C-alpha positions as CSV (number, residue, x, y, z in Angstrom):
1,M,-86.6,42.3,-19.6
2,D,-90.1,40.9,-20.0
3,K,-91.0,40.0,-16.5
4,A,-93.9,37.9,-17.8
5,L,-91.2,35.4,-19.0
6,Y,-89.5,35.1,-15.6
7,K,-89.3,31.6,-14.2
8,P,-89.6,31.9,-10.4
9,R,-86.7,31.0,-8.2
10,L,-86.6,30.0,-4.5
11,I,-84.4,33.0,-3.7
12,D,-87.2,35.4,-4.7
13,S,-88.9,35.3,-1.3
14,V,-85.5,35.8,0.4
15,I,-84.8,38.9,-1.7
16,K,-88.1,40.4,-0.8
17,E,-87.5,39.7,2.9
18,Y,-84.0,41.3,2.8
19,L,-85.3,44.4,1.0
20,L,-87.6,44.9,3.9
21,V,-84.8,45.0,6.5
22,A,-81.7,46.1,4.6
23,K,-80.9,49.4,3.0
24,A,-79.3,47.6,0.0
25,I,-78.6,44.1,-0.9
26,C,-75.8,42.6,-3.1
27,I,-76.6,39.3,-4.9
28,E,-73.5,37.4,-5.8
29,G,-72.9,34.1,-7.6
30,P,-71.6,32.4,-10.7
31,K,-72.1,33.9,-14.1
32,W,-75.4,33.1,-15.9
33,C,-77.1,31.6,-12.8
34,G,-79.9,34.2,-13.1
35,K,-78.9,37.0,-10.8
36,T,-79.9,39.7,-13.2
37,W,-83.3,38.2,-14.0
38,A,-84.1,37.6,-10.3
39,S,-83.0,41.2,-9.4
40,S,-84.8,42.8,-12.4
41,F,-88.0,41.0,-11.4
42,Q,-87.9,42.7,-8.0
43,A,-86.5,46.1,-9.2
44,S,-88.4,49.3,-10.0
45,S,-85.6,50.7,-12.1
46,E,-82.4,49.4,-13.6
47,F,-78.8,50.3,-14.6
48,Y,-76.6,47.9,-16.5
49,V,-72.9,48.8,-16.1
50,G,-71.9,46.4,-19.0
51,D,-74.5,47.7,-21.5
52,P,-72.5,48.2,-24.7
53,T,-74.9,50.9,-26.0
54,N,-73.1,54.1,-27.2
55,N,-69.7,52.6,-26.8
56,F,-70.3,51.5,-23.2
57,S,-71.5,54.9,-22.1
58,N,-73.0,53.5,-18.9
59,R,-69.6,52.3,-17.7
60,R,-68.0,55.6,-18.5
61,L,-70.7,57.5,-16.6
62,A,-70.3,55.2,-13.6
63,E,-66.5,55.8,-13.6
64,I,-66.8,59.6,-13.9
65,D,-69.6,60.1,-11.4
66,P,-71.0,57.0,-9.7
67,S,-73.6,59.1,-7.8
68,K,-75.4,59.9,-11.1
69,I,-76.3,56.2,-11.8
70,L,-78.1,55.9,-8.5
71,E,-81.0,58.1,-9.6
72,G,-84.2,56.2,-10.2
73,D,-87.1,54.5,-8.5
74,N,-86.3,52.1,-5.6
75,P,-85.4,49.4,-5.4
76,R,-82.9,50.2,-8.2
77,L,-80.9,47.4,-9.8
78,I,-77.2,48.1,-10.6
79,D,-76.0,45.1,-12.5
80,E,-72.3,43.9,-12.4
81,W,-71.3,46.7,-10.0
82,Q,-67.8,45.2,-9.6
83,E,-66.9,46.4,-13.1
84,V,-66.7,49.9,-11.5
85,P,-65.8,49.3,-7.8
86,Y,-66.4,53.0,-6.9
87,I,-70.1,52.2,-7.2
88,W,-70.0,50.3,-3.8
89,D,-69.0,53.4,-1.8
90,A,-71.5,55.6,-3.8
91,V,-74.3,53.3,-2.8
92,R,-73.1,53.2,0.8
93,M,-73.1,57.0,1.0
94,E,-76.5,57.2,-0.6
95,V,-78.3,54.8,1.7
96,D,-76.7,56.6,4.7
97,K,-78.2,59.9,3.6
98,S,-81.7,58.6,3.1
99,G,-81.8,55.9,5.7
100,K,-84.6,54.1,3.8
101,K,-84.9,50.3,3.4
102,G,-84.7,48.4,0.1
103,Q,-83.1,51.1,-2.0
104,F,-80.6,49.2,-4.1
105,I,-80.0,45.7,-5.5
106,L,-76.4,45.2,-6.6
107,T,-75.4,42.1,-8.6
108,G,-71.9,40.7,-9.1
109,S,-70.3,37.6,-10.7
110,S,-66.8,38.3,-9.2
111,T,-65.3,39.8,-6.1
112,P,-63.2,42.8,-7.0
113,I,-59.8,43.6,-5.4
114,R,-60.1,46.1,-2.6
115,K,-58.7,48.9,-4.8
116,G,-61.5,51.5,-5.3
117,V,-63.6,50.2,-2.3
118,L,-63.1,52.3,0.8
119,H,-65.7,50.8,3.1
120,S,-67.0,47.2,3.7
121,G,-70.6,48.3,3.6
122,A,-71.3,46.6,7.0
123,G,-74.7,47.5,8.3
124,R,-75.8,49.0,5.0
125,I,-75.3,46.4,2.2
126,V,-76.3,42.8,3.0
127,K,-74.9,40.0,0.7
128,L,-76.9,37.1,-0.7
129,R,-75.5,34.1,-2.6
130,M,-77.4,32.8,-5.6
131,H,-76.8,29.4,-7.2
132,T,-77.7,27.7,-10.4
133,M,-81.2,26.2,-10.6
134,S,-82.2,23.2,-8.5
135,L,-84.2,20.4,-10.1
136,F,-87.4,21.7,-8.5
137,E,-86.8,25.2,-10.0
138,S,-85.9,23.8,-13.5
139,G,-89.1,21.6,-13.4
140,D,-87.2,18.3,-13.2
141,S,-88.5,17.5,-9.7
142,D,-92.3,17.1,-9.0
143,G,-91.8,18.7,-5.6
144,K,-94.0,16.3,-3.7
145,V,-91.7,16.2,-0.7
146,S,-90.6,19.3,1.3
147,L,-87.1,19.2,2.7
148,K,-88.3,21.5,5.5
149,D,-90.9,18.9,6.4
150,I,-88.3,16.2,6.4
151,C,-86.0,18.2,8.7
152,N,-88.9,18.8,11.1
153,N,-89.8,15.1,11.0
154,V,-93.4,15.8,9.9
155,F,-93.6,14.0,6.5
156,E,-95.8,10.9,6.7
157,K,-97.2,10.3,3.2
158,N,-95.7,7.4,1.3
159,F,-96.2,7.3,-2.5
160,L,-94.9,5.8,-5.7
161,I,-93.3,7.8,-8.6
162,D,-92.3,7.0,-12.1
163,S,-88.8,5.6,-12.1
164,L,-86.0,7.8,-13.4
165,D,-83.8,6.1,-15.9
166,I,-80.0,6.3,-15.5
167,E,-79.5,8.1,-18.9
168,H,-81.8,11.0,-17.9
169,L,-80.2,11.3,-14.4
170,A,-76.8,11.5,-16.1
171,Y,-78.2,14.1,-18.5
172,L,-79.4,16.3,-15.6
173,I,-75.9,16.2,-14.1
174,V,-74.0,17.0,-17.3
175,R,-76.5,19.7,-18.2
176,G,-76.3,21.6,-15.0
177,G,-78.7,24.2,-13.6
178,W,-78.0,27.3,-15.8
179,P,-81.3,28.8,-16.9
180,D,-80.2,29.0,-20.5
181,N,-79.3,25.3,-20.6
182,I,-82.5,23.9,-19.0
183,K,-84.2,23.1,-22.3
184,C,-81.1,21.8,-24.0
185,V,-81.6,18.9,-26.4
186,P,-80.0,15.6,-25.3
187,G,-76.5,15.3,-26.8
188,K,-75.8,19.0,-26.6
189,E,-76.1,19.5,-22.8
190,G,-72.3,19.7,-22.2
191,I,-71.6,22.6,-24.6
192,L,-72.5,25.5,-22.3
193,P,-70.6,24.1,-19.2
194,K,-67.5,23.6,-21.3
195,G,-67.8,27.1,-22.7
196,Y,-68.2,28.4,-19.2
197,L,-64.9,26.9,-18.1
198,E,-63.1,28.2,-21.2
199,S,-64.5,31.7,-20.4
200,V,-63.2,31.5,-16.9
201,I,-59.8,30.3,-17.9
202,F,-59.1,32.5,-20.9
203,E,-61.0,35.7,-20.0
204,D,-62.6,36.1,-16.5
205,I,-59.7,35.1,-14.3
206,Q,-57.2,37.0,-16.4
207,K,-59.2,40.2,-15.6
208,L,-59.4,39.7,-11.9
209,D,-56.1,41.4,-11.1
210,E,-53.9,43.1,-13.7
211,N,-50.8,42.5,-11.6
212,V,-51.2,38.7,-11.6
213,K,-50.3,36.5,-14.5
214,Y,-52.1,33.2,-14.8
215,E,-50.8,30.2,-16.7
216,T,-53.8,28.8,-18.6
217,H,-52.3,25.3,-18.8
218,K,-51.9,25.1,-15.0
219,L,-55.4,26.5,-14.5
220,Q,-56.8,23.7,-16.6
221,L,-54.7,21.1,-14.7
222,L,-56.0,22.4,-11.4
223,L,-59.6,22.3,-12.6
224,R,-59.2,18.7,-13.7
225,S,-57.7,17.8,-10.4
226,L,-60.6,19.5,-8.5
227,A,-63.1,17.6,-10.7
228,R,-61.4,14.3,-10.0
229,N,-61.8,15.1,-6.3
230,E,-65.4,16.5,-6.5
231,S,-67.4,15.8,-3.4
232,T,-64.3,14.9,-1.3
233,T,-62.4,16.7,1.5
234,V,-59.1,16.7,-0.4
235,S,-56.6,19.2,0.8
236,S,-54.7,21.8,-1.3
237,L,-51.5,19.8,-0.7
238,S,-53.2,16.6,-2.0
239,L,-54.3,18.5,-5.1
240,T,-50.7,19.5,-5.8
241,K,-49.6,15.8,-5.4
242,D,-52.5,14.7,-7.7
243,I,-51.3,17.1,-10.4
244,L,-47.7,16.0,-10.1
245,A,-48.7,12.3,-10.2
246,S,-51.3,12.5,-12.9
247,E,-50.2,15.2,-15.2
248,K,-46.4,15.1,-14.7
249,E,-46.5,18.9,-14.3
250,N,-44.4,21.0,-12.0
251,V,-46.6,23.1,-9.8
252,S,-46.1,24.6,-6.4
253,D,-48.4,24.6,-3.3
254,E,-48.3,28.4,-3.4
255,T,-49.6,28.5,-7.0
256,I,-52.4,26.0,-6.2
257,T,-53.5,28.2,-3.3
258,K,-53.4,31.4,-5.4
259,Y,-55.4,29.9,-8.2
260,I,-58.0,28.4,-5.9
261,N,-58.5,31.8,-4.3
262,S,-58.9,33.4,-7.7
263,F,-61.5,30.8,-8.8
264,S,-63.3,31.4,-5.5
265,R,-63.5,35.1,-6.3
266,L,-65.4,34.0,-9.5
267,F,-67.8,32.0,-7.3
268,L,-66.7,28.8,-9.0
269,F,-66.9,26.7,-5.8
270,E,-69.6,26.0,-3.2
271,N,-67.8,24.0,-0.5
272,Q,-69.6,22.3,2.4
273,R,-68.4,23.3,5.9
274,P,-68.0,20.6,8.6
275,F,-70.7,20.1,11.2
276,S,-70.4,19.4,14.9
277,P,-73.4,18.2,16.9
278,N,-72.5,20.6,19.8
279,V,-69.4,21.8,21.6
280,R,-69.9,19.6,24.6
281,S,-69.7,16.4,22.6
282,S,-66.6,14.3,23.4
283,L,-66.4,13.3,19.7
284,R,-63.6,15.0,17.8
285,V,-64.8,16.1,14.4
286,K,-62.7,16.8,11.4
287,Q,-62.7,20.4,10.1
288,A,-62.0,19.9,6.4
289,E,-64.5,21.4,3.9
290,K,-66.0,19.1,1.3
291,R,-65.1,20.5,-2.1
292,H,-67.7,21.2,-4.8
293,F,-67.9,23.2,-8.0
294,C,-70.8,25.6,-8.0
295,D,-72.5,23.1,-10.3
296,P,-71.6,19.5,-11.0
297,A,-71.8,20.1,-14.7
298,L,-68.6,22.1,-14.4
299,A,-66.8,19.1,-12.9
300,C,-68.1,16.9,-15.8
301,A,-66.9,19.6,-18.3
302,A,-63.4,19.7,-16.7
303,L,-63.1,15.9,-17.1
304,N,-64.7,16.0,-20.6
305,L,-67.5,13.7,-19.3
306,N,-70.7,13.2,-21.3
307,V,-73.7,11.1,-20.5
308,T,-72.3,7.9,-22.0
309,K,-68.9,8.3,-20.3
310,L,-70.6,9.0,-16.9
311,I,-72.7,5.9,-17.1
312,K,-69.7,3.7,-17.9
313,D,-67.9,5.0,-14.7
314,L,-70.3,4.4,-11.9
315,D,-67.8,5.5,-9.2
316,T,-67.5,8.9,-10.8
317,F,-71.2,9.0,-11.4
318,G,-71.8,8.5,-7.7
319,F,-69.6,11.5,-6.7
320,M,-71.3,13.7,-9.4
321,F,-74.7,12.6,-8.2
322,E,-73.8,13.5,-4.7
323,A,-72.7,16.9,-5.9
324,L,-76.0,17.4,-7.7
325,V,-78.0,16.5,-4.6
326,E,-75.9,18.7,-2.3
327,R,-76.3,21.6,-4.7
328,D,-80.1,21.2,-4.4
329,L,-80.0,20.7,-0.7
330,R,-78.1,24.0,-0.2
331,I,-80.7,25.9,-2.3
332,Y,-83.7,24.3,-0.5
333,A,-82.2,24.8,2.9
334,E,-81.2,28.4,2.4
335,S,-84.8,29.2,1.3
336,F,-86.1,28.5,4.8
337,G,-83.1,29.7,6.8
338,G,-81.2,26.4,7.0
339,E,-77.6,25.7,6.4
340,L,-75.8,22.8,4.6
341,Y,-72.9,21.0,6.2
342,H,-71.2,17.6,6.1
343,Y,-70.1,15.4,9.1
344,Q,-66.8,13.5,9.7
345,D,-65.3,12.4,13.0
346,Y,-62.0,10.7,13.8
347,K,-63.7,7.4,14.4
348,G,-64.3,7.1,10.7
349,N,-68.0,8.1,10.8
350,E,-69.3,10.3,7.9
351,I,-72.6,11.7,6.9
352,D,-72.8,13.0,3.4
353,A,-75.0,16.1,4.2
354,V,-76.4,17.8,7.3
355,V,-79.1,20.4,7.2
356,E,-79.2,22.5,10.4
357,L,-82.2,24.6,11.1
358,E,-82.2,28.0,12.7
359,N,-83.3,26.5,16.1
360,G,-80.3,24.1,16.1
361,D,-82.2,21.0,15.1
362,W,-80.6,19.0,12.3
363,C,-81.2,16.3,9.8
364,G,-78.6,13.8,8.7
365,I,-78.7,12.8,5.0
366,E,-77.0,10.0,3.1
367,I,-76.9,10.1,-0.7
368,K,-77.1,7.0,-2.8
369,L,-77.3,6.6,-6.5
370,G,-79.1,3.3,-6.5
371,A,-81.9,1.8,-4.3
372,N,-79.7,-1.3,-3.6
373,K,-77.6,0.8,-1.2
374,I,-80.6,2.0,1.0
375,D,-80.3,-0.6,3.7
376,E,-76.6,0.0,4.1
377,A,-77.1,3.7,4.3
378,A,-79.8,3.3,6.9
379,Q,-77.6,1.2,9.2
380,K,-74.8,3.7,8.9
381,L,-77.0,6.6,9.9
382,L,-78.4,4.8,12.9
383,K,-74.9,3.9,14.0
384,I,-73.7,7.5,13.8
385,K,-76.8,8.8,15.6
386,K,-76.2,6.4,18.4
387,S,-72.5,7.3,18.6
388,I,-73.2,11.0,18.7
389,I,-75.8,10.7,21.5
390,E,-73.6,8.4,23.6
391,N,-70.8,10.9,23.4
392,G,-73.0,13.8,24.7
393,G,-73.8,15.3,21.4
394,K,-77.2,16.5,20.2
395,G,-78.8,13.8,18.1
396,P,-80.6,14.5,14.7
397,K,-84.3,15.3,14.7
398,S,-84.6,13.3,11.5
399,L,-82.6,11.0,9.2
400,C,-83.0,10.7,5.4
401,I,-81.6,8.9,2.4
402,I,-81.9,10.7,-0.9
403,C,-81.7,8.3,-3.9
404,G,-81.4,8.8,-7.6
405,L,-82.8,5.6,-9.0
406,T,-85.8,4.6,-6.9
407,N,-89.6,4.6,-7.5
408,A,-90.9,5.5,-4.1
409,A,-90.9,8.1,-1.3
410,Y,-91.5,6.5,2.1
411,K,-90.7,6.3,5.8
412,R,-89.0,3.2,6.9
413,P,-90.0,1.3,10.0
414,D,-86.8,2.6,11.7
415,G,-88.0,6.1,11.1
416,I,-85.6,7.0,8.2
417,Y,-87.0,8.7,5.2
418,V,-86.2,7.6,1.6
419,I,-86.8,10.3,-0.9
420,P,-86.1,10.4,-4.7
421,I,-84.2,13.5,-5.6
422,T,-86.8,14.2,-8.4
423,S,-89.5,14.6,-5.8
424,L,-87.7,17.0,-3.4
425,R,-88.3,20.7,-3.0
426,D,-87.7,23.4,-0.4
C-alpha cells in the first residue's frame, strides 16, 4: 500500500501508544472500516492471509506452519488472522520467546470460534476496536470544537458556522463512514451499505461456524427489526415480538439470541453501556444497553432508506442522527481514553450520551436534530443534574447539547454548551 495516500485516523496515536507497551496488538472491527490501512501505516513488514496470489499460497503456508509467517521486521502486520486461528497461538509463543514490545499487529473482521485457539493471549496480545470514520476524520467536520475540552469544561469561544442543510445531513447518515464511500456522489451513497449487509447475510455469517445453519430470511427480518429500534434499549424479547407483529413470521427467542451473537462476532453492533454516577447514589439506574449498528448507514440500508425517505420521516431521522452522533462521540472519546455510555433511571430520566473520563469526571450530552429543541434539552439536563446530586451521586463536570441543524457553537448562560456535530472533533 502507498502510505503517502493514507488518510490519518484518530486511532493512529492509540496504536502507537499500545505498540510501546504491548508485545502484540489485535485491531478488530467491521469489514472495510480501514483496519488494514491503519495497521499497514504503522507496520514495518506485512503478511496478508487472504492474498489470492498463487492460489492462496499465503493461507496454505499459514495453515501448514504458522511460525513461518512471523518472520519479518517488527512491527509485522498479519492481516485477517482469524482465517487461520492457529496464527494466534503462534504469535503468543513468539512474543513469549523474545519478550520485546510492539512485535505484531493482527487485524480481524470476525471473532473465530475457539477451535484452533489454545490460549487467550492475556498479557501478550492487547485488543483494540476500530470503527468506521467519524465526520472529523472524513473531512465533514471542521473540528473547531474539541470534545475533550467540552468534557473538561474549558471551551469558551463562541462562533458562527455555515448552516448545514437537511439534505446533506441525511446524505452523511445514509453514506456512512466507510473510507471507500466517503467521496460517493449524491444519489449513490446507499449502494455500499446495502452491499455490506448482503455480504454479511449471504456470505460472512454463513462461514462463522460450519455446524450452524442460518436462515437468510430470518436474518433479514432481524436486521430490519434492529434497524427499526436503532438508538433504543429494546430487549431481545421485544425484538422477537416486533418481528412477530410486523412481519408475521414465526421466530423463537433462542433464534434471535443466536443470530444477534453471530452478528456481534462480525462486529456489526456498537451498543452503549449504561452509566451510573457512582455506587453510593440512591438513584436506581437501568442496566439495558442502547442498541446501535456499527454505523447508522447499515440501519438505513436494512430499512431501505435513502435521503428522500429519511427527510420525509423525521422521527426515524432523529434516531439515525442520534446514532451518527454517538458513533462519532465513541471515536472521539476513545482517542483520549474516555468511554461512551448512556443514562436511564427508574424515575424516567434519560441522557442520550455520557462521556466518562479516566479520572471519573463525566459530561452529559443531549442530541437534537433541530435547534428548536435546544431549550427543552437544556432544561432536561439541568433537571437530571439536580436529581443526581440530590440523591448522592457525582454530578457532571459539564453538560452539552449536540445539534444537527444549527449555525453556532456557544456556551449558554446556564453553562450548557451547544455544539454543531459538523464542528466537533476529539
